[in-house]
N, C-alpha and C positions, 0 to 999 in steps of 0.2 A: 319602399317601392313594392307594391303588391301586384304581381303580374296578372292575377285574375281581375283586378280592379283597374289599376293604372295602365297595365299592359294592354288588356282588352279594350279599355276606353281609348287609349292612344291609337291603336290600330284601327278601331272603328271610326274614330275621327278622321283618320287618313282615308278610309273608304268613303266616308261622307263627303270629304273635300274633293275627292276624285269624282264622285257622283255629281256633286254640284258643278264641277267644271264641265262634265258631260252635258248637264242640263242647262248650262248658261246661267247658273245662280251663284249668289254669294252665300256663304254659311249664315250670315246674319239675316238673310231673307227666308230661311227654311223653317219648317215646323215639323215636329216629330210625334208619332204615336208609338210608344214602346210597350210591347207585350212582355211583361216580366218585371217584377219588382223585388227581385233578390239582389244579392251583392253585385253580381255582374251587371244586371240591368240598371240599377241605380248608379253604379260606378261609371258605366258608359255614358249615361245621361249627364252626370256631373262633368265628365271630361268634355262632352259636347258643349255644355254651358260655358266652360272655361274657354273653349275655342271661339264661341260666339262673343264672349267678352273681349277676346283678343281681336276680334273682327269689328269691334266698335259698339256693341250693345252693352247696356247696363246689366248687371247680374239679375236684377228683378225682371227686366223685360225679357231676357233670355229664358228664364225659367217659365215664363208664360207661354213659350213656344213648345211646351211639352205636355202631353197627357200620358200618364203611365197607368197601365191596366194590370191589376192583380188577377188572381184566379176567379174573383167575384165581380170583375168589371173595373171601369175607370175610377181613379181617385179624383173625384170631382166635388161639386157643391152638394151639400146635404139638403136637398129640397124634397125628399120623400118620393120622387118619381119612381125609383126602383127599390125603395126600402132602405137606401143608404147603407149597403152592406159593409163598405169599408169603414165609414164613420162609426157605425153602431158597434163594430167589434173592436174599435180603438186603433188608431194609427200610431205606429212607432215614430220616434223623433225623425228617423231617416226618411220615412214616407210622408209625414205630415207636411213637409216643406213643398211637396209636389201637388198639393190640392189645386186643381185648375177649375176656376169658377165658370168656365165657358161650357162645361158639360156636366150632366147630373151624375152623382155618385152611383156607381154600379152599372153605368151604360155599357153595353156590349161593344166588342171591337168594331162590329159592323156599324152600329149607331154612332159610335165615336168618330169613325172615319167620315161619315156623312155630315156630322155636326161640326167637327173641328177642322176638317179638310187638311190633313197633314200632307206635306210634300214627301215625307219619308216614313216608311213603316220599319220599325226595328223589332226583330224577333229574338227575345232573350228569355223566353219562358221555360225552356227545357221541359215542355209538356209533350204528350203524344202529338205527332205531326198534323198539320192541316189547319192551324189557327188562322192563317191568312187565306180567306176565301176568294173565289172568283169575283163575287159581288163586291167585296172590299176593294180589291185591286182595280177592277174595271171602273168603279165609281170615282177613283182618283183622276181618271181621264176627263172628268167633267170640269176640272179646274187646273190641271197641269198637263203639259204635253209629254212629260217624261217622269212617270211615277218612279220613285226610288224605293226599291224593295230589298230589305236586308234581313233574310231569315238566318239568324246567327246561331241558333241552338244546335247542339250536336249531341249525340251522333246523328247520322242522316235520318233515322227514324223519328227524330224529334224536330225536324225542320218544319218551320211554319208554312212553307210551300217550297216547291222546287224551282230552280231557274227556268226550266221548260214551261212550267205552269205560268210563271210571271210573264215570260215573253209571249207565250201563246195567248194569254188573256188580254194582252195589250198590243197584239200585232207587232211585237218586237220593239215597242217604244219604251218599255221599262228599263231602268238601270239597276243591275243586280249585283249584290255581293253576298257571299254565303259563309257560314261557319265551318262547313265541311267541303271537301273537294267534290265537284260534279263534272261530268263529261260535257264537252262542247255540245251546243244545240243548234240545229239548222232551222231558221225561221225565214220564210219568204225567200228561200234560195241563198241566204247569207248565214255563214257559220259564226255563231256568237260564243265566246269563251267566258264562262263565269269565273270570277276570281274568288279564291278562298281568303277570307279576312282572318289571317293567322298572325298571332303575336310575334312570330319569328321575323316579320318584316320590321319590327321596331326594337325589341328588347336586346338583340345582339349588338346593334349599333349604339343603343343607349349605354349598355354595359361597356362597350369599347371606349366610348367617350369618357365615361366615368374613370376608367383605368388610365387612359392616355393623359387626360387632363387633371387627374386627381380631384375630380369634382366633389365638393363637400356635400351637396344635396341636389336632388333632381327637382326642379321647379316646374310649375305649370307652363311657363314660357318655353322651357326645354322640351316638354312633351308636345307642345303645339308645333315647335320647330321640327321635331322628329316626324310628326304626321305630315307636315307640309313637304318635308324632304321625300317621303314615299311617293307623293303625287308628282313632285318635280322630277323624280327619277323615271317616270313613265315616258314612253315614246308615243308619237302620234299614231303609229301603227298599232300599238297596244290599245289605245283608246278606241280606235276604229274597230277592233275585234270585240268590243264590249267589255273589256277588262276594267276593273277598278283598282288593280294593283299590278306592278310590273311582273313580267314572267319570272317564275321561280328560278330559272336558269341564270338570272342576273342578280341573285340575292346578295352576293358579295359586293357588287357595285352599289346596290341599294344601302347595305349596311354601312359602307364607307361614307356615303353621302349623309346618312342619318347621324353618324358619329361626328362628322365635320360640323354639321349645323348645330348639334347640341353643344359642342365645345365652343362654337362662336357665341352662343347665348351665355354659356357659363363664364366665358372671358368678359363679356359685357356686364355680367352681374357680379363680377369679381369673386367667383366661386371656384376657381381653379387653384390647386395647390402645387401642381407639378410644372406648369408652363405659364408664361405670361404672354400678353399681346405682343411684346417686343420679340419674343422667341419665334413668332410665326407672322412677322409683319411683311415678309416678301410674298408676292402673288404665288399661290400654289403651294406655299411652304406647309400650311396646315394639312392639306390633302396628302402631301408627301409623307409627313410625320405619321398620320393615321395609317396610310398604306404600309409604312415600314413596321408598324406595330401589329398589323393583322396577322393572325395565325394561319400558316399554310400547312395542311396535313400531308406533307411530303417527307418521306423518311429515307435515309440512306440505308442501303442493304447491309444486313449484319453478316451475311455469308457471301463470299465471292462466287457468283453464279458460274464462273468458268471452271470451278472445281467439281461441278456436277453434284451428285448426292453424297 
C-alpha cells in the first residue's frame, strides 16, 4: 500500500463519487482530463478506472474516459497536428497505456477540454498555479450543468485554480475539491465550503481495518468500499454547503465507517485472519468491535492535582 498512489487515488475517488452524487451522475458516466502524468496523477487515474470497473464498465472502456496531459500536452494520437511531442520523445510503459485517440498528441489543456469535453478536471501537475483557466472551466458549461473541478496539487501556490475562481467562473455551479485547505467562499449570497481531498479520510480507517481483521492484503474492492464509505458518511447539510467530504470534526466517525466497510469486503473475500463472519454475525457487532479497537488519546494523570506543585 503506497499512500502517495493508492491513498491519494482512493481519497480522490471518494471526492469524485461525492461530486458525482452532487451532479446527479454515476461514476461510469463521467470523463476526466488529468493535468499531471507523474506517479500521483497516474495512480489516481488507475484508481478511478478501478472504480469505474466496479461500477460496471470494462477496463478498456473506462480508460477511454481519460485524457492525461504531460508538461508538453495531451497523450493522444500521433497525427502530427502539434508535432507529437509525447510520442516523439518516447512514452514509458506507464504512460503508453493512456494514449487517447480522440485528441491529438500535444494538445493543450484548453484545446483538450473543448475536444474531449471532460466532466471532471483533475489537477495533479504540481506546477506553478493557474493551469486551469477561466476559458477552460467556463467552456465545460456548454455540455454539463455542474463542472467538477479538482485542483489537487499542493502547496497552495501550485494549485491549478482556487475554489473562488472555479465558483465565480461558473456562477457557483462548479463542484470543487482541493488538495490544500481553503477558506469558505461567498457566491450569490451563499457560503460554499471547499473540501480538502486529504488522505487522512481513508488511510486511518483502512489501517484500522487491517489491524482489527488481520487483513492479508488490501484489494481494489476494499479501496472502492473505503471511498464509498467516505461519501456515505456525509450529511445532506454538508452536501448543501458545497462540501465533497465530511466535516473534519467528524473524522473519527468517518474512519470507523471506512474500517467497517473494508472489513466487510475482506470477510467476503476470505482475507481476514483475526475474525470470521460468524464472529460478527449479529447486527451492529462489527461496528461495536471496530469502535472498541479505536485508539482514544485520553490519559490518566500521573500526578495527583490535589497535591499542587
